[in-house]
N, C-alpha and C positions, 0 to 999 in steps of 0.2 A: 271783958277785955282779954279773953283767953287767946285771941288770935295774935297778940303781941308776944306771947311766950317764946316762940322760936327767935324772934328778933332780940329779946332780952338775953337769951342764951348766946347768940352770936356776939352781941356786944360784950358779954362777960368774957368770952374767949379773946376778943380784941383787947379788952382791958388787961387781961392776964399777960398778953404779949407786951403791952405798953408798960406794965409794971416792971418788966425786966429791964427797961431802959428805953429811952426815946432818942432818936437821932436829932441832933441840934445842928441846923445848917451853919456852916462856917467853922465847925469844930472838926478839923481835918487831921488832928494829931493823934487820934485814937485808931486802933486797928478795926477793921470791918467786923461787926458782930451781926450775924444774920438775924438773931432774935430782936436786936435793938433797931437795926436799920431797915429791916424788911418785915416787921411784925404784922402790919396791915395786909401786906401781900400774902404772907404765909397763912394768916387767918382766913382771908377771902378764898385762897386756893383750897384750903381744907373744907370750908363750907361748900364750895362749888363741887368738889369731888364727892362729898357726902350727899348732896342733892342729886347728883348724877347717878350714884349708886341706888338711892331710894327710888328715883324715877324708873330705872330699869328693873328694880325688884318688884315694883307695882305693875309694870307692863308685862312681866312674865307670868 
């Protein structure tokens, strides 16, 4: 099951973002926190940029 290692690492990054706080729908009395409110989006963006860099590094 060596192929699942990148997926585990990605999920670990997402869990790290969620551990910093999770947005609760209906809780509008708190200020916007990018780490809490957009953790999944930030993690997926970082993973996508990393894959993009790796792709072009291998193509060169």
